[in-house]
C-alpha positions as CSV (number, residue, x, y, z in Angstrom):
1,M,133.8,64.4,187.4
2,T,135.4,65.2,184.1
3,E,138.9,66.7,184.7
4,P,138.8,69.9,183.5
5,I,140.5,70.5,180.1
6,D,143.3,73.0,179.5
7,G,141.4,75.1,176.6
8,A,144.3,77.3,175.4
9,A,146.8,74.7,175.9
10,L,144.4,72.4,173.4
11,L,144.6,75.6,171.2
12,N,148.1,75.5,170.9
13,E,147.4,71.7,170.1
14,V,144.7,72.4,167.2
15,E,147.2,75.2,165.7
16,A,150.6,73.3,166.0
17,F,148.3,70.3,163.7
18,H,147.6,72.9,160.9
19,R,151.0,74.0,160.9
20,R,151.9,70.8,160.4
21,F,149.9,70.9,157.1
22,N,149.2,74.4,155.8
23,V,151.1,77.1,155.4
24,F,149.0,80.5,155.8
25,P,149.9,83.7,154.8
26,H,150.5,84.9,158.6
27,E,150.2,84.6,162.3
28,A,146.8,86.1,162.3
29,A,145.3,83.0,160.1
30,Y,146.3,80.3,162.2
31,V,144.7,81.9,165.2
32,A,141.6,82.9,163.1
33,V,141.4,79.2,161.8
34,V,141.9,77.6,165.4
35,L,139.3,79.7,167.0
36,W,136.9,78.6,163.8
37,D,137.3,75.2,163.9
38,A,136.8,75.5,168.4
39,H,133.7,77.6,167.1
40,A,131.8,74.6,165.0
41,H,132.0,72.6,168.1
42,L,130.1,75.8,169.8
43,L,127.6,76.9,167.4
44,D,124.2,77.1,169.6
45,C,126.0,79.8,172.2
46,F,126.2,82.2,169.4
47,E,123.7,84.4,167.2
48,S,125.6,84.2,164.2
49,T,128.3,82.0,162.6
50,P,131.5,83.5,160.2
51,R,131.8,81.9,157.4
52,L,135.5,81.0,156.4
53,A,137.4,81.4,153.3
54,F,140.6,80.1,151.6
55,L,141.0,82.3,148.5
56,S,143.6,82.9,146.3
57,P,144.5,84.0,142.7
58,E,145.9,80.8,141.5
59,P,145.8,77.0,142.0
60,G,147.8,75.6,143.9
61,S,147.8,77.6,147.2
62,G,146.9,75.1,149.7
63,K,143.2,76.0,149.7
64,S,142.2,72.7,149.1
65,R,144.3,70.9,152.2
66,A,143.6,73.9,154.6
67,L,140.1,72.8,153.8
68,E,140.7,68.9,154.4
69,I,142.4,69.3,158.0
70,V,139.5,71.6,159.3
71,E,137.7,68.7,158.0
72,T,138.7,66.6,160.3
73,L,138.7,69.1,163.5
74,V,134.9,70.2,163.2
75,P,131.7,67.9,164.2
76,N,130.1,66.2,161.1
77,P,131.8,67.8,158.9
78,M,130.2,67.5,155.2
79,A,131.6,68.0,152.1
80,A,129.5,69.6,149.1
81,V,131.6,69.9,145.9
82,D,128.7,69.8,143.9
83,A,125.6,70.6,146.5
84,S,122.2,71.6,145.9
85,A,120.9,74.2,147.6
86,A,118.1,72.2,148.3
87,A,120.6,68.5,149.2
88,L,121.9,71.5,152.3
89,F,118.4,72.6,153.2
90,R,117.6,69.4,154.3
91,A,121.0,68.4,155.9
92,V,120.8,71.1,158.1
93,A,117.6,70.8,158.9
94,G,118.0,66.7,159.1
95,V,115.8,64.8,161.7
96,D,118.6,63.1,163.2
97,G,120.2,66.2,164.9
98,K,123.1,66.0,164.0
99,R,124.1,69.8,161.8
100,P,126.9,69.4,159.3
101,T,129.7,71.8,158.8
102,I,129.4,72.8,155.6
103,L,132.9,72.6,153.5
104,F,132.4,73.9,150.2
105,D,135.6,73.3,148.0
106,E,136.2,75.2,144.2
107,I,133.6,77.7,145.1
108,D,134.1,79.5,142.0
109,T,132.6,77.0,140.1
110,I,129.4,77.8,142.3
111,F,130.4,81.6,142.5
112,G,132.8,82.9,139.5
113,P,132.4,85.1,136.0
114,K,131.8,81.6,134.1
115,A,129.2,80.1,136.4
116,G,126.5,82.6,136.4
117,E,124.3,83.4,139.5
118,N,123.4,81.0,142.1
119,E,120.8,82.9,144.2
120,Q,119.3,79.6,145.8
121,L,122.3,79.0,147.2
122,R,123.9,82.2,148.0
123,G,120.4,83.2,149.6
124,F,121.4,79.5,151.9
125,I,124.6,80.5,152.6
126,N,123.8,84.4,153.6
127,A,120.3,82.8,155.8
128,G,122.3,80.6,157.1
129,H,125.1,83.1,158.7
130,R,122.5,83.9,161.7
131,R,120.3,81.9,164.4
132,N,116.7,81.7,164.2
133,R,116.8,82.5,160.3
134,P,115.1,79.7,158.3
135,M,114.0,79.9,154.6
136,F,110.8,78.9,153.4
137,R,110.7,76.9,150.8
138,C,107.2,75.0,148.5
139,V,107.3,71.5,149.3
140,G,105.2,69.1,147.5
141,D,103.2,67.8,144.4
142,G,101.1,70.2,141.9
143,A,98.2,72.1,143.7
144,N,99.4,69.6,146.8
145,Q,102.1,71.9,148.0
146,T,103.0,73.1,151.1
147,V,104.9,75.8,153.0
148,Q,107.8,74.9,154.8
149,A,110.3,76.2,156.7
150,F,114.1,75.3,156.9
151,H,116.5,76.1,159.4
152,S,119.6,76.8,157.8
153,Y,122.2,77.7,160.6
154,A,125.3,75.6,160.1
155,A,128.5,76.6,159.9
156,V,130.0,76.6,156.7
157,A,134.1,77.3,155.6
158,V,134.6,77.3,151.5
159,A,137.6,77.5,149.9
160,G,138.1,78.7,146.1
161,L,139.5,80.7,143.3
162,G,139.1,84.6,142.8
163,S,136.7,86.5,145.0
164,L,133.5,86.1,146.8
165,P,130.1,87.4,146.2
166,D,130.1,90.5,148.6
167,T,127.4,89.4,150.6
168,I,129.2,86.5,151.2
169,R,132.4,87.7,152.3
170,D,130.7,90.8,154.4
171,R,130.5,87.4,156.6
172,S,132.9,85.7,156.3
173,V,137.3,85.4,157.9
174,N,139.2,85.9,154.4
175,I,142.4,83.8,154.5
176,R,144.0,85.3,151.2
177,M,146.2,82.0,150.6
178,R,149.4,82.0,148.7
179,R,151.4,79.1,147.1
180,R,154.2,78.2,149.5
181,A,157.5,79.4,148.7
182,R,160.7,77.2,148.1
183,N,161.7,77.7,151.9
184,E,158.5,77.1,152.9
185,K,158.5,73.3,154.2
186,I,155.6,71.6,155.4
187,E,154.4,67.8,156.4
188,P,153.0,64.8,153.8
189,Y,149.3,65.1,154.8
190,R,148.3,61.2,154.5
191,T,144.6,60.6,155.5
192,R,145.0,57.1,156.2
193,I,148.0,58.2,159.1
194,H,146.8,61.7,160.2
195,E,143.4,62.2,160.0
196,K,143.2,59.9,163.5
197,E,145.2,62.1,164.9
198,G,143.3,65.2,163.5
199,F,139.4,63.5,164.8
200,A,141.5,62.6,168.2
201,L,141.8,66.4,168.7
202,R,138.1,66.5,167.4
203,D,136.6,64.9,170.0
204,R,139.1,67.3,172.5
205,L,137.7,70.2,170.8
206,A,134.2,68.3,171.9
207,A,134.7,67.5,175.3
208,W,135.8,70.9,176.1
209,A,133.3,73.1,174.3
210,E,130.5,70.9,176.5
211,Q,132.9,72.2,179.8
212,V,132.6,75.7,178.2
213,T,129.6,75.9,176.9
214,E,127.4,78.1,179.8
215,R,130.2,80.3,179.6
216,V,130.9,81.6,176.0
217,K,126.8,81.2,175.8
218,D,126.6,84.7,178.3
219,A,129.7,86.4,176.7
220,W,129.8,89.4,175.2
221,P,133.7,89.8,174.8
222,E,135.5,93.3,174.2
223,M,136.0,94.3,170.6
224,P,139.0,95.8,169.3
225,D,138.8,99.5,168.9
226,G,137.0,100.6,165.5
227,V,135.7,96.7,164.7
228,T,131.7,97.3,164.6
229,D,128.9,96.4,162.7
230,R,129.5,93.7,159.6
231,P,132.8,92.2,161.1
232,A,132.2,92.9,165.4
233,D,129.4,89.8,163.7
234,V,132.2,88.0,162.1
235,W,134.1,87.8,164.8
236,E,132.1,88.2,168.5
237,P,132.4,84.3,168.2
238,L,135.6,83.7,167.6
239,L,137.2,86.3,170.3
240,A,135.1,84.8,173.0
241,I,136.3,81.1,172.7
242,A,139.7,82.5,172.7
243,D,138.3,84.9,176.2
244,A,137.4,80.9,177.1
245,A,140.4,79.6,176.5
246,G,142.5,82.4,178.5
247,G,146.7,82.0,177.9
248,D,148.0,84.2,175.3
249,W,144.7,83.7,173.3
250,P,142.5,86.3,173.8
251,H,145.6,89.0,173.1
252,R,146.2,86.8,170.2
253,A,142.4,86.9,169.3
254,R,142.2,90.3,169.1
255,A,145.4,91.6,167.2
256,A,144.8,88.9,164.4
257,C,141.1,90.5,164.4
258,V,142.5,93.8,163.7
259,S,144.6,92.2,161.6
260,L,142.3,90.3,159.3
261,V,139.8,93.5,159.0
262,N,142.1,95.8,158.2
263,A,143.3,93.9,155.2
264,S,139.6,93.0,154.2
265,K,139.6,97.3,154.1
266,V,142.4,97.3,152.3
267,N,141.2,94.5,149.4
268,D,137.5,96.0,149.4
269,K,137.1,98.4,146.8
270,G,133.6,98.0,148.0
271,S,130.2,97.8,145.2
272,L,131.1,99.3,141.8
273,G,129.2,102.4,143.4
274,I,131.4,102.9,146.1
275,R,134.3,102.4,143.7
276,L,132.3,105.4,142.0
277,L,132.1,107.8,144.2
278,T,135.5,107.2,145.2
279,D,137.4,107.6,142.1
280,L,135.0,110.2,141.4
281,R,136.4,112.0,144.7
282,D,139.9,111.3,144.5
283,H,140.8,110.7,140.8
284,V,138.5,112.9,138.7
285,L,136.9,115.5,140.4
286,I,140.6,117.7,142.4
287,G,140.6,120.7,142.7
288,V,137.1,121.6,141.0
289,D,134.2,122.3,142.0
290,K,132.0,120.8,138.9
291,L,132.7,119.0,135.6
292,P,130.7,118.1,132.5
293,T,129.8,114.7,132.1
294,I,132.0,114.0,129.2
295,A,135.5,115.4,131.3
296,I,134.1,112.9,133.6
297,L,133.9,110.3,131.8
298,D,136.9,110.7,130.2
299,R,138.8,110.8,132.7
300,L,137.0,107.9,134.6
301,N,138.0,105.4,131.3
302,A,141.0,106.5,131.5
303,L,142.3,105.3,135.2
304,D,144.9,102.6,135.1
305,D,143.6,99.7,137.8
306,A,140.3,100.4,136.8
307,P,137.4,99.0,135.6
308,W,135.3,102.1,133.9
309,A,136.5,101.2,130.6
310,D,135.7,97.6,130.1
311,L,132.2,97.2,132.6
312,D,130.3,94.0,130.1
313,G,132.7,94.7,127.4
314,K,132.0,98.4,126.9
315,P,133.0,101.5,128.8
316,L,131.2,103.7,131.1
317,D,129.1,106.4,129.6
318,N,126.7,109.1,130.6
319,R,123.3,106.7,130.9
320,R,125.2,104.5,133.2
321,L,126.9,107.1,134.9
322,A,123.8,109.1,136.0
323,R,121.9,105.9,136.7
324,M,124.7,105.0,139.3
325,L,125.2,108.4,140.5
326,G,121.4,108.5,141.0
327,E,121.2,106.3,143.4
328,Y,122.9,108.1,146.1
329,M,121.5,111.3,147.6
330,T,122.7,114.7,147.6
331,A,122.7,116.5,151.5
332,D,119.1,117.7,150.9
333,N,118.0,114.2,150.3
334,T,117.6,114.5,146.3
335,P,119.0,112.3,144.3
336,V,122.3,113.6,142.5
337,R,121.4,114.6,139.0
338,S,123.1,116.1,135.8
339,R,122.6,119.8,136.3
340,N,123.7,122.6,133.5
341,I,127.2,124.0,132.8
342,R,128.9,126.6,131.0
343,T,131.5,125.3,128.9
344,A,133.7,127.5,126.5
345,G,131.5,125.6,124.0
346,G,128.2,126.7,125.3
347,V,125.9,124.4,128.6
348,L,127.3,121.1,128.8
349,K,125.6,118.4,131.7
350,G,127.6,118.0,134.3
351,F,127.8,116.9,138.2
352,H,129.1,119.4,140.8
353,A,130.9,118.3,143.9
354,E,128.4,119.8,146.5
355,D,125.9,116.9,145.2
356,L,128.0,114.7,145.8
357,A,129.8,115.7,149.3
358,D,127.4,113.7,151.4
359,A,127.9,110.6,149.2
360,W,131.4,110.9,149.8
361,A,131.1,111.6,154.1
362,R,128.8,109.1,154.1
363,Y,130.2,106.0,151.8
364,C,133.9,106.2,151.2
365,P,136.6,105.3,152.9
366,P,138.2,108.2,154.1
367,P,141.1,109.8,151.4
368,S,144.7,108.1,152.0
369,Q,147.2,110.3,154.2
370,G,148.6,113.1,151.4
371,S,146.5,112.0,148.6
372,A,145.1,114.8,146.1
373,T,142.2,114.7,147.4
374,S,143.3,115.7,152.0
375,A,146.2,118.1,149.9
376,T,144.6,120.0,147.3
377,P,141.7,122.4,148.0
378,L,138.0,122.7,146.1
379,Q,138.3,125.9,144.5
380,P,134.8,127.3,142.5
381,S,134.8,127.8,139.2
382,S,133.6,131.4,138.2
383,E,135.1,131.2,135.2
384,P,133.1,129.4,131.8
385,L,135.0,126.0,131.4
386,N,137.5,125.6,128.2
387,L,136.7,121.8,127.1
């Protein structure tokens, strides 16, 4: 009979291995990465697999090294710097039964602003987040093509500069890497020396995974308060791993979950539409119930640290503003539209706060404490506006 493996002690060893070669920005990152390493060995126990993303604003922040250490700890690693979507389809759906763990370095060269769109690859990464979500492609030549289903469910870790497309970022545990400070020391990583140590830990993770498969497969881990929807999908496998390991890992995992989910809310300004709604609520329609479009545009384009003065090389204009707001609905379930507003100079088109209130409530984050929106009551404008 195989001797039971102490899961908590094993995860502690994996964490210590990472700490020798990686400086992560906070404790939560070490916890999340270790649990992600382990989850790659238990992939078929879960309905979804979170992506792991090492991202930074500048080179030299340790992203590639972090991915290199992960590579030694996961099953069947496949480095895919320049792999095509077609190659990945076939690798994941391979007939040898060895599903790869896909490791993408320099992901910014694929999704960065100068790389153009790469919808097939983005589709592969998105679809592979959930089990039993095949992608269908035509296979064959000319008139002899047939439709074939390619299963894309696989663990994926990426590293790169900047950010990721929203659809991938929301399915990821995002680690914002930074350059090491002068007082932060790590051990130099030497592949021919240290790779074997990683492989030994990988084999022990695989053996432990076999022992806890049934327990993890039937687990419904308790989520921290406020972690729902997509973040819950991301963290459910990692919390199940922590609960199976025991020790202090269940507590550390939930603390890491709250920390990283909250950090993603702070860093994530949402889609451009949500940013527009939020800026209108918090910076433009403050203390008034309506404004002409020309005044709204002036205020938006004057905002510091906002994208409105330079959208694709030109400032936000009335047509684009109307088109973007028209995607949202009023409380009466009609599209938000501009309406006539009487001003001292005549009647101008503009937008009313009451038409945006439902969209604000549904899509925008709560106003920060002490913000102008929470402190300043909305005042109806009965007098003509002086512009």
